[in-house]
N, C-alpha and C positions, 0 to 999 in steps of 0.2 A: 763701181763693182765692189762687193764685199764678199770675203771668203774666210770662213772660220772652221777650225778643226776642234772637235771636242773628243777628249780621250777619257774613257773610264779606266782609272788607274788600277782598279781591282781586276777587271776582266780583260783589259787591253783592247776592248772594242772601241772602234772609231766611228764618229758621226761627222758629216760634213754639211755645213750651211753655206749655200751660194745665194747671192742676191744681186739683182739689178736695182741699185738704190735710187736711180732716177725714176724708174717705173714702179718702185716699191713692191717688187715681186720677188719671192724667194723660193728656194728648193731645198729640201732636206734629203740627204743620201744616207741610208742606213741608220735612221733614228731608232732609239730604243725607248720603250715605254717608261722605263725608270728615269729617263732624262727629260720627260715632257715638261716638267715645271721650268727647267733651265731653258729649254728650247723655246717655249712660249714666251718667256721673259725676254729672250734675245730678239724675237720677232717683234714684240711689243715695244721694246726699247728703240728700235729703228723704224717703227711704224711700217712693218712689212706684211704684205698679204702672202700667205703660203699658197703657191701655185701647184706644186707637185710634191708627193712623198715617194721617193724612189728606194727600192730595196734590191740590192744585188742578189740577195738570197735570204731565206728565212728558215727558222727552226720552230715554227709555231706549234708543232706536236709536243716539243719539249717545253714550250713556254706558253701555256694556256692563257688566253686573254690578251696576249701581246698585240695581235692583229686588231682586235676590237678597239683597244686603246689608241692605236695609231690611226684607225679610221675616224676617231673622234676629233682629229685635227681638221676635218672638214675640207680636205683636198684630195684629189684623185690619188689612190694608192697604186703605184706601178710596181709590179713584181711579176715573175715569170708566169704564174698561173692566173693573172688577171688581165693580160694584154687583150685577149679576145673579148672580154666583157666591157672594156672601156669605150669603144673598141680601138685597139692599137695593134700594130704588127711589129715583128722584129725588124730592126733597122728603121723604125719610126724616128721622127724628129720632134722633140718636145720644146715648146717655146716658153720662156718666161721673160717678160720685158722684151728687150732687144737681143736676148741671148738664146742660144740653141743648144739642146742636149741630144746626142745621138744614142739610141738604144741598140746595143749589140747583144746578140744571143751567144752566151758563153757557158753552156752547160758542162757539168762535170763534178764540181764540188757538191752541188745538189742538181737534180735533173733539170730544173728550170732557171738556173742562174742567168743573170743578166749583168752586163757591164754598161757603164754610162760614160760617154765621151763628151767632154766640154772643153772648148778651146784646145790647149795643148795637154790636157789631162784625161786620164781614164780611171774611173772609180771601179775597181774590179773585185771588191769584196774579199772572199776567201780563196780566190782562184790560185794564187801563188803560194799561199800558206800551206796548203795540202793537208798537213796533220796538226796544225796549230789551233784549229777551231775547238773551243771548249765544249761545244754542243755536238760535234761530230768529228771523231778522231781519224777518219779515213774518207776518201772521196766516195761519193755515191756511185759515180760512173767514171772510173779511171780512163777508159778509152776516150770518152768524150772530153774529159778534162785535158788530156794530152793534146787533142786536136784543137780545143779552144785556145790553149796557151800558144801552141806553136803556129797555128794557122791564122788566128785572129789577132792575138795580142802581139806576138813577136814579129808580125808583118807590119806593124805600125812604125812610124818614123823613130829613129834611135832616141831622139830627144823627148819623146812623149813621157810625161810624168805619170807614174803608176801609184795610185792611192789605194791602200789596202783597207780591208774591213776590220782588221785587228793588227796591232803593232807586232813587229818581229824584231827582237833585239833592240827595243826602244825606238824603232824606226817606223814611220808612217808612209814614207814616200821613197820611191826609187825611179829608175828610168828603164825603158825598153832595152836600151843597149846594155845596161848593167845586168839585168835579169837574163837576157839572151846569152850573155857571155859567162855569167858566174852562178846562175841558179844551181844549187846542188843537185837538183833532180832533172830539170828540163834542159840544162846546158851540158851536164856531165854524163847523162845516160841516154842510151837509145830508147826508142819507143818500147821495144820488147823488154829491156832491162827495167824501165820505169814500171811497166805493167806487172812484171814479176815481183818487184819490190812492194807494190801496192797490194798484191795478192797475199804477200807474206805478213801484212799487218794484222793485228788481232781483230776479230770480228767486232763490229759495232755493238755495244750493249744497248 
């Protein structure tokens, strides 16, 4: 098994490469078009066939051409608004080699956000960052975000590793137990307090 984290030091955005080296099949989680030369080189270096391209969320309206470039990778592109066309459903299981990835519906940061569970890890994009995304300074659907975090993520085992879509305070990974206990919004506020705080954020430009 091969696991690699790529960090864009300018934007703080994170991309994850997962691979079953015996089967020579790989998955990319939250790749960015600007990183395609590096990603393709990593795949070629280990003679890996790309099986899936997974996006926890997307801001294609702000990034024209991003989706087209990712589709050029010639692997199924899985994001919230493509599940039905693949066809896949929420809570589907995706295989690569002998490995399985579980698709979870976790809307809120954007309306169609997904999270992807693999082994003891959950790739959850901007779900816990809330206001840290440079493309979107406030959640699209705060009510659904609260429910996704508290009812789907925080109900996972304490030791589940949470991998973000962009680093926070130079960190890429935390645990369910840590976030459930100490997240400044989801651990310290009630649902009504959280929604009030989100409503007070400046309107998205």
